[in-house]
N, C-alpha and C positions, 0 to 999 in steps of 0.2 A: 658680467657678474651680477648675481641676483641683488635685488633691493631687500632691505630689512623691514620687518613689520615692527610697529611700536610695541615695546615690551620684550623684544628678543634681546639676547646677549650678543654683543659685538666685541671682539677683542682688538684693541690697538696694540700693535707691536712696533717697536723701534728696531730696525734691522740695519746693521752695518757690516758690509763685506760678507753678506750671506750668513750672518750670525745674529741671533736675536739678542738685542741689548736690554729690552724690557718688554713686558707683556702685561696689559691692564684689562680687566674685565669691566665692561660698561654695559649699560642698559639703553637701548635705542628709544629715544623720544619721538623722533620722526626722521624720515629719509625721503628727501625731495631732490629734484634736479639742482636746486640751489646749494644744498649742503646736507650732509649726514650729521645728525645732532644726537649724540649719545651722552649719557651722564651716569653718575654713581653717587652713593651716599656712603657714609662710614660702614665698614665691614666688607666692602668689595675687595676681591682678591686681585693680587698682582705679583709679578716677579720683577725684581730690579737687581742691579749690580750690588754685590755685597758691600763694596766701598761706599755707595750712596746710602744704603741702609745704616751702615755703622756711623757715618757722619751725621745723619739725622738723629740717631739715638744718643750719640755722645757729644755732638756739637764740635767735634774735632775737624777743623777745616783742612788740616793736612791730609786726612784720609780721603776727603772729597777730591783733592787735587790729584790723587793717583789715578782718577778715572780716565783722564785724557791719555796718559801713557799706556794704560791698559787697553784703551780703544785702538791706539796706534799699533800695539803689539798683537791685538786680537786675543788678549789674555785677560778674561774676566770670568767671574762666577756669578750665577744668579741665586738670589735668596727670596723667600717669600715675604711680601709686604702687604699688610692689610690697610686699606685706605682709612684715614682717621681725620677727625677735626672739622672737616667741611663737607658740604655736598658740592658736586662739580657738574657743570654742563659744558660740553664742547660743541663748537660750531666748526665743522671741517668741510670746506667747499672743495669741489674737484678742481685739480689743475692749479691750486694756489699754494704759495710757499709759506703760508702761515695758517694757524688755527686760532680761534678766539675761545678762551676759557673763562667761564663765569664761576666764581666761588661764592658759596652761600654759607652763612652760619648754620652749623649743624644743630645747634641748640637754640632755644628761645624762639623768635619769630621767623627764623630762616631767611633773613634779609640778605641781599647782595653785599658782599663784603669787599670784593675787588674784581677787576677784570685782569686778564693775563693774556697777552698776545704771544703765542709761542711760534717762532720761526722754524720751519721744518720742511722736509721734502714733500712734494705733493703726494697725497695719499694714493695708494694702490689697493684697490678692493681685493679681498681674499674671501674664500668660503667662510672663514671664521669672523671676519670684520674688515680691518684695513691695516696695511703696513705703511710706515713712514720712517723718518729719522730726525730727531731733535738736533737742530743745527746750532744750539748752545746759546743763542741770542734771544732775549725776551724783553717785553714791554709791559710794565706794570701800570695799570690805569685805575684812577679813582672811580668809585661807584657812580658818581654823577658826571664823569667824563671831564672834570674841571682841570685835571692835571695828569700827566704821565711821565714816567721815568724809565730810562733804558737800564737794563739789568744784565750783568755778566758780559759786558763788552770786553773786559780783559781776558776772560775765558775764551770768548769767540776769537779774539785775535791770536791767542795761543793755539786754538784748534786749527786756525788757518796755517800757522807756522808748521804744525805737525802734519798737515795734510788731511786732517779729519774733515775740514771744510775746503772743498776745491775752489779754484778761481771761478769756475762756472757757477758753482753754488753761491759763492760770495756776490756775484753780479746779480743773481736772482734774488738774493736776500736784500740787496741794496734797493732794487725796485719794489720789493714787497714792503720794505720800511715805509716808503711813501704811500703805498696803497693803504696800509693799515692806519697810518696817521690821518689820512684823508677821511677814512670811514669814521674815525673817532670825531674829528672836527665837524663832520657833517651829520653825525648821529644817524647813520644808515646801517643797513644789514643787521648783524646781531646787536648792534648798539642802539637800534631804533627804539623810540619810546613805545611805539605800537608794534607788536609782533616781533620784538627783539627777545633776547635771552633774559633780560633783567627781571621780568615778572614771573619767571618759572619757579616752581616749587617741586621738590621730589615727590613722586608718586609713592606714597607710603605703602600702598598694598602690593607693590611689586617686590618680588623676592630679591635679596642681595645677589648681584651677579657673581658667578664663579667661573674660574678659568676651566675650559673644557679639556679633556684629554687631548694630548698632541698640540697644545697651544704654542709650543716653541719649535715644532717640526715644520720646516720649510719645504714646500713642494717644488 
């Protein structure tokens, strides 16, 4: 599969049982053997489950909890969501069961506000970008790496009970937990003081990425 040039649009899709769960338009910052690094700023287009969108807009947690039964049943609808509030940079290495997301303040000086380790299936490159699937577990990390907290462990356990996360995937996530924490403790990879993600700022001259036609069509 081809490599992406800096500035090109790459679409991240979460795919579950041959159906697109989400699609996000990102702008490629760099693409190297180590990792694909795309990002976006407010205004970027995405498609997301309508339950997720509704829960964000209303704060109704009961709506968000419908997402897992919908996944299990293969019964969900996608709605348009425009990225807002922060600028985002993702570090997505090949063959790895997590990505590292750096969030930056969209207003003011654009400083790094938090790190977010997203546990997911290893990416599979596509002509549009890459496919993966969010495995529900996350690790939220302070900007200076001084502390981290596990997030959504109850949702992850429920996803395992429902079969959304298989036993094989669970074993891979358990190994990936240790890998991610070791990178944080050692300050390497995307967390490195030099050549890490923390010093990045959005390229303001790049146009806001938009989803291409056929973004949710699987080949």
